[in-house]
C-alpha positions in Angstrom: 92.3 163.2 47.3 89.6 164.4 49.6 86.0 165.3 48.8 85.3 169.1 48.6 81.7 168.8 50.0 80.3 167.1 53.1 77.1 165.3 53.9 74.4 167.9 55.0 76.0 170.7 53.0 73.7 172.8 50.7 74.8 173.1 47.1 73.6 174.6 43.8 74.1 173.4 40.2 77.4 174.8 38.9 75.7 175.6 35.6 72.0 176.3 36.3 69.5 176.1 33.5 67.1 178.7 34.7 66.8 182.0 36.6 65.9 180.2 39.8 68.0 177.0 40.2 67.0 174.3 42.6 68.9 174.0 45.9 70.2 170.6 46.9 71.7 168.9 50.0 74.5 166.4 50.0 73.0 163.1 51.3 76.0 160.8 50.6 79.6 161.1 49.7 80.4 158.3 47.2 83.6 156.4 46.8 86.1 158.1 44.6 86.3 156.7 41.0 89.2 157.2 38.6 87.2 159.8 36.8 85.8 162.2 39.5 84.6 162.5 43.1 80.8 162.0 43.2 77.9 162.7 45.5 74.3 161.7 46.0 72.2 164.9 46.3 68.5 165.6 47.1 66.5 168.6 46.0 65.1 170.6 48.9 61.9 171.3 47.0 61.1 167.6 46.3 62.3 164.1 47.1 64.3 163.9 43.8 67.8 162.4 44.2 70.6 162.1 41.8 74.3 161.4 41.6 76.6 164.2 40.4 80.2 164.8 39.9 82.1 167.4 42.0 82.4 169.7 39.0 78.6 169.8 38.5 77.9 171.5 41.9 79.0 174.5 43.9 78.6 175.5 47.5 75.7 177.7 48.4 77.0 181.0 49.6 75.3 182.2 52.7 74.8 185.8 53.8 77.0 186.8 56.8 74.9 187.4 59.9 74.6 190.9 61.2 75.1 190.1 64.9 
């Protein structure tokens, strides 16, 4: 199976705990385990890093440009 997200992609928590969830960037795609695909992510607002499973994050939807 392939990973859903790529290094450099901006993501949000799939189940945010507040009205203003932190935004994260994928910094490393980790080897697949038998349980779930995993990623190392870093918060854009701080240097905090953590490892999350693919079901714990979702892609940040961007506004279409009005060119």
